C-alpha positions as CSV (number, residue, x, y, z in Angstrom):
1,M,114.5,74.6,136.7
2,L,117.1,72.6,134.6
3,E,119.4,72.6,137.6
4,R,116.7,71.0,139.7
5,I,116.1,68.4,137.1
6,A,119.8,67.6,136.8
7,T,120.1,67.4,140.6
8,H,117.0,65.0,140.8
9,A,118.6,62.8,138.1
10,R,121.9,62.7,139.8
11,D,120.5,61.9,143.2
12,L,118.1,59.2,141.9
13,L,120.7,57.5,139.9
14,A,123.4,57.7,142.7
15,A,125.7,59.6,140.3
16,N,128.5,62.1,141.1
17,D,127.9,64.6,138.2
18,S,125.2,65.7,136.0
19,E,125.3,68.1,133.0
20,V,122.6,69.7,130.7
21,Y,124.0,70.9,127.3
22,L,121.9,73.1,125.1
23,V,122.3,73.7,121.4
24,D,123.6,77.3,120.8
25,A,122.0,79.9,118.4
26,S,124.1,78.5,115.5
27,G,122.7,75.1,115.9
28,E,126.2,73.6,115.5
29,R,127.5,73.5,119.0
30,L,126.6,72.5,122.5
31,R,127.3,74.4,125.6
32,A,126.8,73.2,129.2
33,I,124.4,75.5,131.0
34,V,124.1,73.2,134.0
35,A,127.1,71.4,135.5
36,L,126.9,69.7,138.8
37,G,130.2,68.2,140.2
38,A,133.8,68.9,141.1
39,Y,134.7,70.3,137.7
40,A,131.6,72.3,136.9
41,A,133.5,75.4,135.9
42,E,135.8,73.5,133.5
43,I,132.9,71.7,131.8
44,K,130.9,75.1,131.4
45,A,133.9,76.7,129.8
46,T,134.0,74.0,127.0
47,T,131.9,73.9,124.0
48,L,131.4,70.8,121.8
49,R,130.6,70.5,118.1
50,L,127.8,68.1,117.0
51,G,129.4,64.8,116.7
52,E,132.3,65.7,119.0
53,G,132.9,63.4,121.9
54,I,130.3,61.0,123.5
55,V,127.9,64.1,124.2
56,G,128.3,65.4,120.7
57,S,127.8,62.0,119.1
58,V,124.5,61.4,121.0
59,A,123.4,64.8,119.9
60,L,124.1,64.0,116.3
61,T,122.6,60.4,116.2
62,G,119.7,61.2,118.5
63,E,120.2,57.9,120.3
64,A,120.6,57.7,124.1
65,E,123.7,55.7,125.3
66,M,125.2,54.0,128.3
67,V,129.0,54.0,128.3
68,N,130.5,52.2,131.3
69,D,134.2,52.7,130.5
70,A,134.3,56.1,129.0
71,A,138.1,56.5,129.1
72,R,138.3,53.6,126.6
73,D,135.6,54.8,124.2
74,P,137.3,56.1,121.1
75,R,134.9,59.1,121.0
76,S,136.0,60.3,124.4
77,I,137.6,63.8,124.7
78,K,139.7,65.2,127.4
79,I,138.3,68.5,129.0
80,P,141.2,70.6,130.2
81,A,142.0,70.5,133.9
82,T,139.9,67.3,134.6
83,P,141.6,64.0,135.7
84,D,142.2,61.0,133.4
85,E,139.8,58.6,135.3
86,S,137.4,56.0,133.9
87,E,133.8,57.0,134.1
88,S,130.4,55.5,133.6
89,I,128.0,57.8,131.6
90,L,124.4,57.9,130.8
91,C,123.8,60.4,127.9
92,T,120.5,61.1,126.2
93,P,119.4,63.7,123.7
94,L,116.7,66.3,124.7
95,R,114.3,66.5,121.9
96,F,110.9,68.1,121.6
97,K,108.7,67.2,118.5
98,N,111.9,66.0,116.7
99,R,113.7,69.3,117.4
100,L,117.1,68.8,119.1
101,Q,117.3,70.9,122.2
102,G,120.4,69.6,123.7
103,V,121.9,66.6,125.7
104,M,121.7,65.5,129.4
105,T,124.3,63.4,131.1
106,V,124.8,61.8,134.6
107,V,128.2,60.5,135.5
108,R,129.6,58.0,138.0
109,T,133.3,58.4,138.7
110,A,136.0,55.7,138.9
111,G,135.4,53.2,141.7
112,Q,131.6,53.1,141.4
113,A,129.5,50.5,139.9
114,G,128.5,51.0,136.3
115,F,125.0,51.8,135.1
116,R,122.4,49.1,134.1
117,P,120.0,49.2,131.1
118,A,117.2,49.9,133.5
119,D,119.1,53.1,134.6
120,L,119.2,54.2,131.0
121,E,115.5,53.7,130.5
122,F,114.7,55.6,133.7
123,F,117.2,58.5,132.6
124,K,115.4,58.7,129.2
125,A,112.2,59.2,131.0
126,L,113.6,62.0,133.0
127,A,115.0,63.5,129.9
128,G,111.6,63.6,128.3
129,Q,110.4,65.7,131.3
130,A,113.4,68.0,130.9
131,A,112.6,68.5,127.2
132,I,109.0,69.5,128.0
133,A,110.4,72.0,130.7
134,I,112.9,73.4,128.3
135,E,110.2,73.9,125.6
136,N,107.9,75.6,128.1
137,A,110.8,77.9,129.2
138,R,111.5,78.8,125.6
139,L,107.9,79.5,124.8
140,Y,107.6,81.6,128.0
141,A,110.7,83.5,127.0
142,A,109.6,84.0,123.5
143,E,106.2,85.3,124.8
144,H,107.8,87.5,127.2
145,D,110.1,89.0,124.4
146,R,106.9,89.5,122.3
147,A,105.0,91.1,125.1
148,S,108.1,93.3,125.9
149,E,108.4,94.3,122.2
150,L,104.7,95.1,122.0
151,A,104.9,97.2,125.1
152,R,107.9,99.1,123.5
153,T,105.9,99.6,120.3
154,L,102.8,100.8,122.2
155,E,104.9,103.2,124.2
156,Q,106.6,104.4,121.0
157,Q,103.2,104.8,119.3
158,R,101.9,106.7,122.3
159,E,104.8,109.0,122.2
160,L,104.4,109.6,118.5
161,D,100.7,110.3,119.1
162,R,101.7,112.7,121.8
163,L,104.2,114.5,119.6
164,K,101.7,114.5,116.7
165,N,98.9,116.1,118.8
166,E,101.4,118.6,120.3
167,F,102.7,119.4,116.8
168,I,99.2,120.1,115.5
169,Q,98.3,122.1,118.3
170,N,101.6,124.1,118.0
171,I,101.1,124.7,114.2
172,S,97.6,125.7,114.7
173,H,98.6,128.2,117.3
174,E,101.6,129.5,115.3
175,L,99.5,130.0,112.2
176,R,96.4,131.4,114.0
177,T,98.5,134.0,115.7
178,P,100.0,135.8,112.5
179,L,96.7,135.2,110.6
180,A,94.7,136.9,113.3
181,S,97.3,139.7,113.4
182,L,97.1,140.1,109.6
183,K,93.4,140.3,109.6
184,A,93.5,143.0,112.4
185,L,96.1,145.0,110.4
186,V,94.1,144.8,107.2
187,E,91.0,145.9,108.9
188,T,92.9,148.8,110.5
189,L,94.3,150.0,107.1
190,R,90.8,149.8,105.6
191,D,89.4,151.7,108.4
192,G,91.4,154.7,107.6
193,A,95.1,154.0,108.4
194,L,95.8,154.3,104.7
195,D,95.1,157.9,104.9
196,D,97.9,158.4,107.4
197,P,101.1,157.5,105.5
198,P,103.5,157.1,108.7
199,A,100.9,155.0,110.4
200,A,100.2,152.9,107.1
201,Q,103.9,152.3,106.8
202,R,104.1,151.0,110.4
203,F,101.1,148.7,109.8
204,L,102.7,147.5,106.5
205,D,106.0,146.8,108.3
206,R,104.1,144.6,110.7
207,V,102.2,142.9,107.9
208,E,105.7,142.0,106.4
209,D,106.8,140.7,109.7
210,E,103.8,138.5,110.1
211,V,104.3,137.1,106.5
212,D,108.0,136.4,107.3
213,V,106.7,134.3,110.3
214,M,104.4,132.3,108.2
215,A,106.9,131.8,105.5
216,Q,109.4,130.5,108.0
217,I,106.8,128.0,109.5
218,V,105.9,126.7,106.0
219,Q,109.6,126.4,105.0
220,E,110.5,124.4,108.1
221,L,107.5,122.1,107.6
222,L,108.8,121.4,104.0
223,D,112.3,121.0,105.1
224,L,111.3,118.5,107.8
225,S,109.2,116.5,105.3
226,R,112.0,116.4,102.8
227,T,114.5,115.3,105.4
228,E,112.5,112.6,107.0
229,S,111.3,111.1,103.7
230,G,114.8,110.9,102.2
231,Q,113.6,113.0,99.2
232,A,116.4,115.4,99.5
233,P,119.7,113.6,99.2
234,L,122.8,115.8,99.7
235,Q,124.3,117.3,96.5
236,L,127.9,117.5,97.6
237,K,130.7,119.5,95.9
238,S,133.6,121.6,96.8
239,T,132.0,124.8,98.1
240,A,133.4,128.1,99.4
241,V,132.1,128.8,102.9
242,A,131.0,132.3,101.9
243,D,128.6,130.7,99.4
244,F,126.2,129.4,102.1
245,I,126.7,132.1,104.6
246,V,126.6,135.5,102.8
247,P,123.4,135.0,100.8
248,P,121.1,133.8,103.6
249,A,122.5,136.4,105.9
250,Q,122.0,139.2,103.4
251,R,118.4,137.9,102.8
252,L,117.7,138.4,106.5
253,Q,119.4,141.7,106.8
254,P,116.1,143.7,106.2
255,Q,114.3,141.7,108.9
256,A,117.3,142.4,111.3
257,E,117.1,146.1,110.4
258,R,113.3,146.2,111.1
259,A,114.1,144.7,114.5
260,R,116.7,147.4,115.1
261,L,119.5,144.9,115.2
262,T,123.1,144.9,113.7
263,L,123.9,141.8,111.7
264,N,127.6,141.4,111.0
265,I,129.1,139.0,108.5
266,E,132.9,138.5,109.3
267,L,134.5,135.8,107.2
268,P,138.3,135.4,106.7
269,G,139.5,135.4,103.1
270,D,141.5,132.3,103.5
271,L,138.9,129.7,104.6
272,P,139.4,126.4,102.7
273,P,136.4,125.0,100.7
274,V,134.2,122.4,102.3
275,L,132.5,119.4,100.7
276,A,129.0,120.6,101.0
277,D,125.4,120.9,99.7
278,C,125.2,124.6,99.4
279,E,121.4,124.8,99.4
280,R,121.0,122.7,102.6
281,L,123.7,124.6,104.5
282,S,122.1,127.9,103.5
283,Q,118.9,126.6,105.3
284,V,120.9,125.9,108.4
285,V,122.5,129.4,108.4
286,T,119.0,130.8,107.7
287,N,117.5,129.0,110.7
288,L,120.3,130.1,113.1
289,V,120.3,133.7,112.0
290,H,116.5,133.8,112.0
291,N,116.5,132.6,115.7
292,A,119.1,135.0,116.7
293,I,117.0,137.8,115.2
294,K,113.9,136.5,117.0
295,F,115.5,136.3,120.4
296,T,117.7,139.4,120.4
297,P,116.2,142.7,121.8
298,A,116.4,145.8,119.8
299,G,119.9,147.5,119.8
300,G,121.6,144.0,119.9
301,T,124.2,142.6,117.6
302,I,124.3,139.3,115.7
303,T,127.6,138.1,114.3
304,V,128.1,135.3,111.6
305,S,131.7,134.1,111.2
306,A,134.0,131.1,110.7
307,F,137.4,129.9,111.1
308,A,139.6,127.1,109.9
309,N,140.9,124.2,112.0
310,P,142.9,121.2,110.8
311,D,140.7,119.2,108.5
312,E,137.5,121.3,109.2
313,V,135.9,124.6,109.2
314,T,133.9,125.9,112.2
315,V,131.0,128.2,111.6
316,F,129.2,130.2,114.3
317,V,126.3,132.5,114.9
318,R,126.5,134.6,118.0
319,D,123.9,137.0,119.4
320,T,123.6,139.3,122.3
321,G,120.0,138.1,123.0
322,I,118.1,136.7,126.0
323,G,120.0,133.4,126.1
324,I,118.7,129.8,126.8
325,P,118.0,128.4,130.2
326,A,120.6,125.9,131.2
327,D,117.8,123.2,131.6
328,D,116.7,123.6,128.1
329,L,120.1,123.7,126.4
330,P,120.6,119.9,126.1
331,R,117.3,119.5,124.4
332,I,117.0,122.3,121.9
333,F,118.0,120.2,118.9
334,E,115.1,117.7,119.6
335,R,112.3,117.8,117.0
336,F,109.4,119.9,118.1
337,Y,111.2,120.9,121.3
338,K,110.7,124.6,122.4
339,A,112.4,126.2,125.2
340,D,110.4,128.5,127.5
341,R,111.8,131.5,125.8
342,A,110.5,130.3,122.5
343,R,106.8,129.7,123.5
344,S,106.0,133.3,123.2
345,G,108.3,133.9,120.2
346,G,106.7,131.8,117.5
347,G,108.1,129.0,115.5
348,T,107.6,125.3,115.2
349,G,110.5,123.9,117.1
350,L,111.7,122.3,113.9
351,G,114.5,124.5,112.8
352,L,117.2,123.3,115.0
353,A,116.3,119.6,114.4
354,I,116.5,120.1,110.8
355,A,119.8,121.9,111.2
356,R,121.3,119.1,113.3
357,H,120.2,116.4,110.7
358,V,121.8,118.4,107.9
359,I,125.1,119.0,109.6
360,Q,125.3,115.4,110.8
361,A,124.7,114.2,107.1
362,H,127.7,116.3,106.2
363,G,129.9,114.5,108.8
364,G,129.9,117.5,111.0
365,R,128.9,118.5,114.6
366,I,126.5,121.2,115.8
367,W,126.1,122.5,119.3
368,A,125.2,125.6,121.3
369,E,126.6,127.6,124.2
370,S,124.6,130.0,126.1
371,V,124.2,132.0,129.4
372,E,120.6,133.0,130.1
373,G,120.4,136.8,129.8
374,S,123.8,137.1,128.0
375,G,123.2,135.8,124.5
376,S,123.9,132.5,122.7
377,T,126.4,131.1,120.3
378,F,125.5,128.3,117.8
379,W,128.4,126.4,116.3
380,F,128.8,123.8,113.6
381,T,131.7,122.1,112.0
382,L,132.2,120.8,108.4
383,P,135.1,118.7,107.0
384,T,137.2,120.5,104.5
385,A,136.8,119.3,100.9
386,S,140.3,117.9,101.0
387,A,139.8,116.0,104.3
388,A,136.4,114.7,103.2
389,L,137.8,113.3,99.8
390,A,140.9,111.8,101.6
391,T,138.5,110.0,104.1
392,S,136.2,108.7,101.3
């Protein structure tokens, strides 16, 4: 659009060159966005301060000018790689409702007749049309940006609504299942199973399992709420690795035994301390070990271990379970995401998302490796206390 206007002005005024300069975002410099003529590239590569050169002077004063011997004008500046020739210039500000938009010029090179006052008046009228066109383009671009932002916001809202609905359905299902099971177990015990001690013990074990499931769901919901609201800032201090691995693993030992699994804790004695929030990291280990128990068939083995690297400690939880499909592996740390293997195994799909948030807040990394049918290993790293303090 502006190039068409500049071309129209150049041709009607029998000029050789024409330029349109616009004020940049700072409001302090002019840049040629349209340059027609032999030295267009050089002109576009040059920016001018308001008040610099004839163009900058016109922008600053707001008055159109006709200069028929530009080389002798004291305001004239030399643009690199352009010849030292006398030129005739018409230069007018581009304004809309007293707001400076830029400057438009037409140029006749040496050897041509100079401009006349009538040419300047005609050029000012063309500049008025150009100013309106620039304002319309600005308004269109702003409206387009607003529409695009609105579309993005609506899309984000739809995605949030979808996740919320999916989450509500998921939580309802996950709570309904253990509650229904508990109700059935209690009714069975009332109907006479209490009189058969071995059967009663089996039913009570199942009751305990279902309570564990609901407790895990509630804990994950609380953890997510605290994490997203920022109500649980990290309480960092130098911490022994065993302090956040051994207690949660030992608490889950009875659950592993009920599932007929072997849960091993293998920690070297020379691990350096890490700068950590012990409670939050205990939650991470609890989530990882709980998942390993959930997805490892009876007779399997779960190992919790760690080793030291330069400036960091790597912790891992390895199981001999059913593994994770390759297509699901890149997404398992997303909030609410549940791999196919998990849909029949309970859980909210929040535990790994919470774990990722906590580990990243510690300045560490978390990832998983798995082959479907051959088990999984979840890894996370933490800076050692000395490395973290040196960095800070």
